[in-house]
C-alpha positions in Angstrom: -3.8 -29.9 -19.7 -6.0 -30.7 -16.8 -9.0 -31.8 -19.6 -6.3 -33.5 -21.8 -5.6 -35.4 -18.6 -9.2 -35.9 -17.9 -8.3 -38.0 -14.3 -9.4 -36.9 -10.9 -5.4 -36.1 -9.7 -5.4 -33.4 -12.8 -8.4 -31.5 -12.2 -7.6 -31.8 -8.2 -4.4 -30.2 -8.5 -5.9 -28.3 -10.9 -8.4 -26.8 -8.7 -5.8 -26.7 -5.6 -3.3 -24.4 -7.6 -5.7 -21.9 -8.6 -6.6 -21.6 -4.6 -3.0 -21.2 -4.1 -3.0 -18.2 -6.4 -5.3 -16.4 -4.8 -3.2 -17.1 -1.3 -0.9 -15.6 -3.2 -2.3 -12.1 -4.3 -4.1 -11.8 -0.6 -0.4 -11.7 0.6 0.4 -9.3 -1.7 -2.5 -7.1 -1.0 -1.0 -6.5 2.7 1.8 -4.9 1.4 -0.4 -2.2 0.2 -0.4 1.6 2.4 -3.4 2.4 4.2 -4.4 5.5 3.5 -6.8 7.9 5.9 -10.1 8.0 4.6 -10.4 11.6 2.9 -13.5 14.0 4.5 -16.5 13.4 3.0 -20.2 16.3 2.7 -22.3 15.5 5.6 -25.6 13.4 3.9 -27.6 11.4 5.5 -29.9 8.2 3.9 -28.2 5.5 1.6 -24.5 5.6 0.9 -23.4 8.1 -2.0 -23.3 4.7 -4.4 -26.5 4.0 -4.1 -28.1 7.3 -4.6 -26.0 7.9 -7.6 -28.6 6.2 -10.5 -26.3 5.9 -13.5 -24.0 4.2 -11.8 -26.1 2.0 -10.3 -27.2 1.0 -13.4 -23.9 1.1 -15.1 -23.0 -1.7 -12.4 -25.6 -4.2 -13.7 -25.2 -3.2 -16.8 -21.6 -3.8 -16.8 -21.8 -6.9 -14.4 -24.6 -8.7 -17.3 -21.7 -8.5 -19.8 -19.4 -9.8 -17.6 -21.0 -12.8 -17.7 -19.2 -13.2 -20.9 -15.7 -13.8 -18.9 -17.0 -17.3 -18.2 -17.9 -17.9 -22.0 -13.6 -18.9 -22.8 -13.1 -20.1 -18.6 -16.3 -22.5 -18.5 -18.5 -22.6 -21.6 -16.0 -22.8 -24.2 -13.8 -26.1 -22.9 -17.8 -27.6 -22.4 -18.3 -26.5 -25.8 -14.9 -27.8 -27.4 -15.6 -31.8 -25.6 -19.0 -31.6 -26.8 -19.8 -30.0 -29.7 -16.7 -29.5 -31.8 -14.0 -32.3 -33.3 -11.3 -30.5 -32.5 -8.7 -32.3 -30.0 -8.5 -31.8 -26.1 -5.7 -29.9 -25.9 -7.1 -26.9 -27.9 -8.4 -26.0 -25.1 -5.2 -24.8 -23.1 -4.1 -23.3 -26.8 -7.5 -20.6 -26.1 -6.1 -20.0 -22.4 -3.0 -19.3 -23.7 -4.7 -17.3 -26.3 -6.9 -15.6 -24.1 -4.6 -14.7 -21.4 -1.8 -13.3 -24.2 -4.4 -11.2 -26.1 -5.7 -9.8 -22.6 -1.8 -9.1 -21.9 -1.1 -7.7 -25.1 -3.9 -5.4 -25.8 -4.7 -4.0 -22.3 -1.8 -1.1 -22.2 -2.3 -0.1 -25.6 -6.2 -0.4 -25.4 -6.6 0.9 -21.8 -3.7 3.9 -22.3 -6.8 5.2 -25.1 -9.7 5.0 -22.7 -9.4 7.8 -19.9 -12.2 9.9 -19.9 -16.0 9.3 -19.2 -17.3 9.5 -22.6 -14.3 7.6 -24.3 -15.5 4.5 -21.2 -18.9 4.9 -22.8 -17.4 3.6 -26.3 -14.9 1.2 -25.0 -17.9 -0.3 -23.6 -19.8 0.2 -27.4 -16.5 -1.9 -28.3 -17.0 -4.3 -26.2 -20.2 -5.3 -27.1 -18.9 -5.5 -31.0 -16.5 -7.7 -30.5 -18.2 -10.3 -28.3 -21.1 -10.1 -31.2 -18.1 -11.3 -33.7 -16.5 -13.4 -31.5 -19.8 -15.6 -30.6 -20.6 -16.4 -34.0 -17.5 -17.9 -34.7 -17.2 -20.1 -31.8 -21.1 -21.2 -33.2 -19.0 -22.1 -36.6 -16.1 -24.4 -34.6 -19.3 -27.0 -34.4 -19.5 -27.5 -38.5 -15.2 -27.3 -39.2 -13.9 -30.8 -39.4 -10.5 -31.8 -36.2 -8.1 -30.3 -38.4 -9.3 -26.8 -38.4 -11.2 -26.2 -35.3 -8.3 -25.6 -33.3 -7.3 -21.8 -36.2 -10.7 -21.0 -35.6 -10.9 -21.8 -31.9 -7.6 -19.3 -31.8 -9.5 -16.9 -34.0 -12.8 -16.2 -32.1 -11.2 -16.4 -28.4 -8.6 -13.8 -30.0 -11.4 -11.5 -31.5 -13.5 -12.3 -27.3 -10.1 -11.3 -25.8 -10.2 -8.1 -27.5 -13.8 -7.5 -26.0 -12.9 -8.5 -22.3 -10.2 -5.8 -22.7 -12.3 -2.9 -24.4 -14.8 -3.4 -21.0 -12.0 -3.8 -18.6 -10.9 -0.4 -19.6 -14.1 1.3 -19.7 -14.9 -0.4 -16.3 -11.7 1.0 -14.8 -12.3 4.0 -16.5 -15.6 5.1 -15.6 -15.4 3.2 -11.8 -13.2 5.8 -11.3 -14.6 8.4 -13.3 -18.4 8.5 -12.1 -16.5 7.9 -8.1 -16.4 11.1 -5.9 -12.8 11.2 -4.6 -13.8 10.4 -0.7 -16.6 7.5 -2.0 -13.7 5.3 -4.3 -14.2 2.6 -2.3 -17.8 2.9 -2.3 -18.4 2.6 -5.9 -15.3 0.8 -6.4 -17.6 -2.2 -4.3 -21.1 -0.8 -6.1 -18.8 -2.5 -9.4 -17.7 -5.2 -8.0 -21.2 -6.7 -6.6 -22.3 -6.5 -10.3 -18.8 -8.4 -11.7 -19.5 -10.7 -8.9 -24.0 -11.3 -9.2 -23.0 -11.7 -13.0 -20.5 -14.1 -12.2 -22.8 -15.9 -10.1 -25.4 -16.5 -12.8 -23.1 -17.5 -15.5 -22.9 -20.7 -15.6 -26.5 -21.3 -15.7 -27.4 -19.0 -18.2 -24.7 -19.6 -20.3 -24.9 -23.3 -20.1 -28.7 -23.1 -20.6 -28.2 -21.0 -23.7 -25.4 -22.1 -25.2 -25.5 -25.6 -24.6 -28.9 -26.1 -25.0 -29.5 -24.0 -27.7 -26.7 -24.7 -29.5 -25.0 -22.4 -32.3 -28.3 -21.0 -32.0 -27.2 -20.1 -28.3 -24.0 -18.3 -29.0 -26.1 -16.0 -32.0 -28.5 -14.8 -28.8 -25.8 -14.4 -26.2 -23.5 -12.5 -29.0 -26.7 -9.9 -29.4 -27.2 -9.9 -25.8 -23.8 -8.6 -25.1 -23.6 -6.1 -28.2 -27.5 -4.8 -26.9 -25.3 -4.2 -23.4 -22.5 -2.3 -25.2 -24.8 0.0 -27.4 -26.1 1.2 -23.9 -22.7 2.2 -22.5 -22.4 5.9 -24.4 -26.0 6.8 -23.1 -25.6 5.8 -20.0 -22.3 7.5 -19.4 -23.9 10.5 -20.9 -26.9 10.6 -18.2 -24.0 10.0 -15.7 -22.2 13.1 -16.3 -25.2 15.3 -16.5 -25.7 14.2 -12.7 -22.6 14.8 -11.8 -21.5 18.0 -9.5 -20.5 20.9 -11.5 -17.6 22.7 -10.6 -17.6 25.6 -12.7 -16.9 28.4 -11.7 -18.5 32.4 -13.4 -17.3 32.8 -17.7 -14.3 34.9 -17.2 -12.0 35.5 -20.5 -8.8 34.2 -21.5 -9.0 31.0 -20.5 -6.8 28.4 -21.8 -7.2 25.6 -23.7 -6.7 21.9 -22.2 -4.2 21.5 -24.1 -2.0 24.2 -22.9 -1.9 23.3 -19.3 0.3 21.0 -19.1 3.7 22.0 -21.3 7.2 21.9 -20.5 6.0 21.7 -17.0 5.1 25.1 -17.4 1.8 26.6 -16.0 -0.3 28.8 -18.2 -3.0 30.0 -16.1 -5.6 33.1 -17.1 -8.5 33.0 -14.9 -10.9 29.8 -15.6 -9.6 26.8 -16.6 -11.9 25.6 -18.9 -11.9 25.2 -22.7 -13.9 28.5 -24.2 -17.7 27.5 -25.2 -18.2 28.2 -28.8 -14.9 28.3 -30.4 -14.9 25.3 -33.3 -12.4 22.9 -32.9 -10.1 20.7 -35.2 -11.3 17.2 -35.3 -8.0 16.3 -35.2 -6.6 18.7 -32.6 -2.6 18.2 -31.1 -1.7 15.1 -29.0 -1.7 15.8 -25.5 1.0 16.3 -23.8 1.7 13.5 -21.4 0.9 14.1 -17.9 3.7 14.4 -15.6 3.8 14.8 -11.5 5.3 18.5 -11.6 2.5 19.3 -14.3 0.0 18.0 -11.7 1.1 19.8 -9.2 1.2 22.7 -12.0 -2.1 22.9 -13.0 -3.4 22.0 -9.4 -1.9 25.6 -7.8 -3.5 27.1 -10.8 -6.7 25.7 -9.9 -6.2 26.6 -5.9 -6.0 30.1 -7.0 -8.6 30.6 -9.2 -11.2 28.3 -7.4 -10.3 27.7 -4.0 -8.3 24.6 -2.5 -11.9 22.5 -1.7 -12.5 22.4 -5.6 -8.5 21.0 -6.2 -10.0 17.6 -6.7 -9.0 14.2 -8.6 -12.0 14.5 -10.7 -11.7 18.4 -11.0 -8.0 18.6 -12.0 -8.6 15.1 -14.9 -11.1 18.2 -15.9 -8.4 20.9 -16.8 -6.1 17.8 -18.3 -8.4 16.4 -20.4 -7.9 12.7 -19.3 -9.5 10.6 -16.6 -8.9 10.6 -12.7 -8.0 7.2 -13.0 -4.7 8.2 -15.1 -3.8 10.5 -12.4 -3.2 8.0 -9.8 -0.6 7.3 -11.4 1.5 10.2 -10.3 -0.3 11.1 -7.2 -2.3 8.8 -5.0 -4.5 10.1 -3.7 -6.1 14.1 -3.3 -4.3 14.6 0.5 -1.3 14.1 -1.0 -2.2 16.8 -4.0 -2.3 18.8 -1.2 0.5 18.2 0.0 2.1 18.6 -3.1 0.5 21.7 -3.9 1.4 23.1 -0.4 4.8 22.3 -1.3 4.8 24.2 -4.5 3.9 27.5 -3.0 6.5 27.2 -0.4 9.0 28.1 -2.6 8.0 31.6 -2.2 8.8 31.7 1.4 11.8 34.0 1.4 14.8 31.7 2.4 17.1 34.4 2.1 17.5 35.0 6.1 19.4 32.5 6.5 22.3 33.9 5.3 21.8 37.1 5.8 24.3 38.3 8.8 22.7 39.5 11.9 21.2 38.1 15.1 19.8 34.3 14.3 16.8 34.8 16.4 15.7 38.2 14.4 16.2 36.3 10.9 14.8 32.8 12.0 11.4 35.2 13.1 12.1 36.3 9.4 11.9 33.0 7.9 8.7 32.2 10.3 6.8 35.8 9.4 7.4 34.7 5.7 6.2 31.7 5.6 2.7 32.6 7.5 2.8 35.3 4.8 2.1 32.4 2.3 -0.5 30.9 4.1 -2.2 34.0 4.5 -2.4 34.3 0.9 -4.3 30.7 0.9 -6.7 30.3 4.0 -7.6 27.0 2.3 -4.1 25.7 2.5 -3.3 27.4 5.5 -6.0 24.8 7.3 -4.4 22.1 5.3 -1.3 22.4 6.1 -2.7 22.0 10.0 -2.5 18.3 8.6 -0.5 17.8 5.5 2.8 16.5 5.4 4.3 17.5 2.6 7.7 16.3 1.9 9.1 18.1 -1.6 12.1 20.1 -1.5 10.7 23.2 -0.4 9.8 22.0 2.6 12.8 20.8 2.6 14.7 23.9 2.2 12.5 25.5 4.3 13.4 23.3 7.8 17.2 23.0 6.6 17.2 27.2 6.6 15.3 26.4 10.5 17.4 24.0 11.3 20.3 26.1 10.5 19.7 29.0 12.1 18.6 26.8 15.3 22.3 25.3 14.8 24.2 28.6 15.0 22.5 29.5 18.2 23.5 26.7 20.4 20.9 24.2 20.5 21.9 20.6 20.5 20.8 18.6 17.7 17.3 16.8 19.8 16.1 20.1 20.8 16.7 21.9 17.5 14.7 18.6 16.3 11.8 19.4 18.4 11.9 23.2 18.7 11.4 23.1 14.7 8.1 20.9 15.0 7.3 23.6 17.7 7.9 26.8 15.6 6.3 26.0 12.5 3.3 24.1 14.8 2.9 27.9 16.3 3.5 29.6 12.6 0.5 27.0 10.9 -2.4 27.6 13.3 -1.4 31.1 13.6 -1.8 31.6 10.2 -4.8 28.8 9.5 -7.1 31.0 12.4 -6.1 34.4 11.2 -7.0 33.7 7.8 -10.5 31.7 8.5 -11.2 34.4 10.6 -10.6 37.2 7.8 -12.3 35.1 5.1 -15.5 35.6 8.5 -18.0 38.7 7.8 -18.7 38.4 11.2 -15.1 38.9 12.4 -15.1 42.2 13.7 -18.1 42.0 15.2 -17.3 38.5 17.3 -14.5 40.2 18.7 -16.4 43.3 20.1 -18.7 40.7 21.5 -15.5 39.2 23.0 -14.3 42.5 24.6 -17.9 43.1 25.9 -18.1 40.4 27.4 -14.5 40.5 29.1 -14.8 44.6 30.2 -18.3 43.7 31.8 -17.3 40.4 33.1 -17.6 39.6 37.5 -14.7 40.9 39.3 -15.9 38.8 42.4 -16.8 35.3 39.7 -13.9 36.1 37.4 -11.3 38.4 39.4 -8.2 37.5 37.1 -10.1 38.4 33.8 -11.5 42.2 35.4 -8.1 43.0 36.1 -6.2 42.8 33.2 -9.0 44.4 31.2 -8.5 45.6 27.7 -5.0 43.9 27.8 -5.9 40.7 26.8 -6.9 41.5 23.6 -4.9 44.2 23.2 -1.7 45.1 20.9 -1.2 44.5 17.0 -1.3 40.7 15.7 2.6 41.8 14.3 3.4 42.3 17.7 1.6 39.4 19.5 2.6 37.2 16.5 6.6 38.3 16.9 6.0 38.2 20.9 5.3 34.8 20.5 8.7 33.7 18.5 10.3 35.3 20.9 8.6 33.0 24.0 9.1 30.0 21.8 12.3 30.9 20.8 13.6 32.2 24.5 12.2 28.5 25.8 13.6 26.3 23.5 16.9 27.8 24.5 15.6 27.4 28.1 14.2 23.7 27.9 15.7 20.5 29.1 17.1 17.9 26.3 13.5 15.7 24.6 13.5 12.1 25.7 14.2 10.6 22.5 14.8 7.1 23.4 11.2 6.2 22.6 
C-alpha cells in the first residue's frame, strides 16, 4: 500500500508500524521464563560453538543463503517498479502470497524435518526451489501488464516454499547439532551468520539483479542452489564430529520404532538399533511422541547408560527424531531429569501410610523406601538434591508423609516445614552413600579417617580423643534410623515456624 500511495507519509507510517511490531515482539519475550543454565563440561579456550568448525561453516552458508529473504522484501518491489509492466499494487499481492505460503507450509514441511540428516536434505531442497523461483522472477520483465501479476505470484510462491525449507533446516540443525549446555551459543552464532547475510544482502542483490538484469536473477538462483547442495555433506561432516554416546554392543537391541508404543517402554540392554540388520525402505510410521513416552525412554536410558547420558540429543537418537521436537514436551534437561525422578518415585512403598501401627515407625519405613530407590541410582540421588519433581508420584509421596505427620498431631505449618527437612535429610543421605558406594577407594578413605580420629592429640582435640571409635560406630541403618527419630522428635518439640513472609 505504501508503494501504491508513493507519498512520504505512507512510507513514514510503514517504517513506524514496522518499528512498533518489534516493540510488541520484545514485550512478548518478557513473558518467557528465565530458565537456569545447564552445567557445562570443563573446557578452556574459545566457546564451544566457535570450536565447532562444521557448525561455524553451516552458520556462514546459512547466512549467505539467508540473503534470499530480501529478494522478496527489498529486491522484488524495486524490480516490479523499474523492470516490469505490473501495476504497483502487485507488490502488496506478492507480500501477501509470501506470508500465506510460509504460514500454510511451515508446519507441514517443518514436521518432516526433525533429524540432522533431514535438515541437510531440507537445505538442499531450499536451494533447488530458489533455483526454480529466480528465473520465474526474471521472466516477469518480458510479460505484459495483464500477465505479470500472475507470473509474479507463481514465482513468489515457489520462492517462499524454498524459504520454508531453509527455515526448517536451520531450526533442525541449529538445535540438533548443539550440545544441551550450549544451545544459546549455537543459536547466537547461527543468528550472527543470518544477520551478516542480511547486512550485505541489499548491496549484493541490487548490484547483481538490478545491475545485470535477468542474467543477475539467474546467477542468484545458481548461487543459492550451490549453497543448498552443500547441505547434506556439511551435515554428514558435522555428525561425524559429534561426541558418540553409545555403550558397548549388547544383544536384543530394540528398534527405535519400538521405543514408544502406547506409552509403554520396551527395553533390552542397549537402545540403539542393531547394526547390520536390513531395514525396509518403507518402515512403519513412527508412533507419535508423548511426554509419558519420552520420560519412559529416558528412564530406560538412565538404567542402561546412567543419568549423565540422559540428554536431549541422546534421547532424540533413541526416538529417531530431532532434539527440537522434544522441547515441545519437556522444556530442558533439568525438567527431563525431574520427570525421570518422579517416574522412579512410583517405586516407593507408600503402603505403610495406610497400615496400622505407630505413625513414627510407618513414616520411617516410607522414608527408608524412598532412600532405597535413590540408592539404586546414584546419579539420580545426586540430581534429586536440586531437581524439583512435580508429577503425580512425587505428590503421592508428599501426601503420604503429610498424612502421617497430621496423624501425629503436628500443626499444618510445622508439618509443611518438617516435610522439607525429612526429605532433604533422606535425599542427602542417599546421595552421599550412593556416591561413596561408587568410589573405588571409599573403604581406604574411611580407614584413613578412623586412624586420624584414633591418633589425634588429646591435648589439641580432647573431645575427639574422648569419644574415640564412637564417632564412626554403629551400622549405617542404625545411624539412619536414629537420624529420622531425632528429626521427628525435634519437629514435635519445635516452635511454630514463621510463615508470614
